[in-house]
N, C-alpha and C positions, 0 to 999 in steps of 0.2 A: 683739422683744423676748427677750434669751436669758434664758433660764431655768436656764442651767448642767446641764440633763441632756444624755444620750445622745442623737441622734437617733432615733426609731422604725425598727425593726429589721422588714422585710417583704424577702422573697426568693420567687419564684416558678421552681419547672422544671414542663418538661414530656418524659414518655417515650411512645415511643410502640410500640404491637406490634399491627402487621396496621391493622386498622381502629378498634384503640381506645388512646384519647388520655385518660392520667390527667395529672394537672396539679397539683402538688403549693403548700402553699402557707402561706406562716409569717410571722408576725406580723402587722400591723396593716393590716385590709383597709379604705381610707379616701378621700376624694373623691381625694387623690393616688395612690392604687394600683390602685384600681379596675380603670379600665381598661388598665393592664398584665398585671394578670389576665385578663379578658376577653380580650384579645388576644394572650396568649399562648395559651391556650383556641382558635384560630382558626388559629393561626399553623402546624400541621401540619395535611392535611386527614385527615379518621377521621370516623365514623359513631357510634358511641359516647361518650362523655366522662365519665371519673370526676374530680370537682371535691373533693380530700383537703384541705379546711377543719382536720384534729384541730390543729393547731397555730397555727391563729387566736386572735390574741388579744381581736382586737376588731375591730367588724363594721358598719359605719355605713349609711345609706340608699343611697349610691354603690354599695356593696357589694351589697347586695339589689338594685339595681337590675342591678349585673351577669350576676348569676344570673339572675336572672328573664328577661334579653335570650339567657341561656346555655339555660334551660333551651327558649326559641322554638327556636332554633338546634336544637336537638339535643331535636325532638321525644321524650318514650316512653324513651331512648337516657343519659342524665343520669342519672348519681349522682353526690351530693353527701354528702362523710361531713365533721358538722361538729364542729365541738369542745363542748364545753358551754355558751361565750361566744355563738356562731355560732346555735346549736339554741335558743336562748334570746330572742335579736335576731328570730329566725325567726318564732320563736312570738307574740311580741308584733307584730309587724307581719302575721300571719293569714298567713303560710306553712306552719307548722308541719305543717300535715296532707298536702303535697305529694306527689306518688307521686313526686318525684327525690329525696327529704329519707331519708338510710339511717338506720334508728334505730340507736342504738350502745349 
């Protein structure tokens, strides 16, 4: 059903600097886009990952699952920079105290 609105905006970019990969995500991370975020983070070989979610406006359970999987792939070297919305979702889901979640 068309509700006349514009489609949700989503973009993800990655930049590598030596063994550090920085992935910047904007817009809505949901069931349709979470795997793209996850795959982008794994596309380049890296030992450290920064996931910049400061411009994310919506974050659902599929997005949470993708971040948890990235934390498993990058133990001790993942940093997540959350937007206010992302931080709230992670706190509600019980993940607000993870060492990979950077204070903003």
